[in-house]
C-alpha atoms as one frame of an Amber mdcrd trajectory, in Angstrom:
protein
 -35.817   9.788  40.417 -34.819   6.631  38.485 -36.231   5.576  35.135 -38.084
   2.292  34.771 -35.018   0.758  33.090 -32.700   2.017  35.843 -34.986   0.493
  38.482 -34.927  -2.787  36.595 -31.137  -2.686  36.524 -30.975  -1.744  40.214
 -33.098  -4.777  41.046 -30.827  -7.046  38.989 -27.714  -5.550  40.617 -29.257
  -6.156  44.045 -29.726  -9.807  43.076 -25.979 -10.022  42.431 -25.999 -10.102
  38.626 -22.946  -8.833  36.750 -23.029  -6.252  33.977 -22.635  -9.032  31.421
 -25.525 -11.073  32.817 -27.757  -7.981  32.983 -26.913  -7.068  29.388 -27.789
 -10.583  28.218 -30.996 -10.680  30.225 -32.173  -7.292  28.931 -30.822  -7.837
  25.422 -28.646  -4.702  25.614 -24.923  -4.170  25.153 -22.617  -4.141  28.154
 -21.786  -0.535  27.274 -25.464   0.405  27.608 -25.657  -1.273  31.014 -22.444
   0.478  32.100 -24.019   3.779  31.064 -27.135   3.025  33.120 -24.959   2.078
  36.110 -23.109   5.396  35.782 -26.392   7.349  35.598 -27.768   5.503  38.629
 -24.643   6.350  40.626 -24.778  10.034  39.581 -28.476  10.392  40.402 -28.001
   8.748  43.796 -25.067  11.020  44.618 -27.057  14.099  43.568 -29.634  13.108
  46.182 -26.967  12.862  48.874 -26.543   9.085  48.859 -23.133   7.633  49.656
 -22.558   5.274  46.727 -19.160   3.703  47.381 -20.621   0.370  46.315 -23.391
   0.324  43.747 -24.334  -3.193  44.829 -24.805  -2.154  48.455 -26.816   0.882
  47.358 -28.972  -1.288  45.075 -29.719  -3.778  47.851 -30.702  -0.988  50.277
 -32.759   0.878  47.670 -34.647  -2.185  46.427 -35.332  -3.269  50.016 -36.754
   0.198  50.746 -38.899   0.041  47.589 -40.228  -3.391  48.519 -41.173  -2.171
  52.003 -43.187   0.740  50.617 -45.241  -1.352  48.198
């Protein structure tokens, strides 16, 4: 469902990092990270997820991923 980059960004969001910090860490522009955040939100909503807070969604999603591996 999510690309490798989107999963990486989800993990960083779940750790509480801001868009600016994520962009610096991944050596991408803030606009690129904002675009990834938008795509993550859209994909999650298409799958029926309630994504009022991307941070809350990221924490839940990453926790679920960690439990399955």
